C-alpha positions, 0 to 999 in steps of 0.5 A: 980206836973204834970208828963209832967212838971217834964219831961220838967224840966228834959229835960231842965236841961239836955239840959242846961248842955250839951249846957254849956259843948259844949260852953266851948269845942268850946269857941273860936268859940262861942266868934267869933259868938258873936262878929260877931253878935254884928258886924251885929247888929251895921251894921244894926243900921248904915243902919237904921240911914242912912235911917232915916237921909236921910228921915229926910233931904228929908222933 
């Protein structure tokens, strides 16, 4: 096994563990961010639908 690959694997495992711990610590904020992202995605899909519908009606 390559030493660089092993170091990358270990750093990745440590970052994963730290990330999970921090997400658990700030769980309400994480949920709020996820819900906000879903809202933004739905709003952008709505705008795309409006533009597409307008272009289809225009033809």
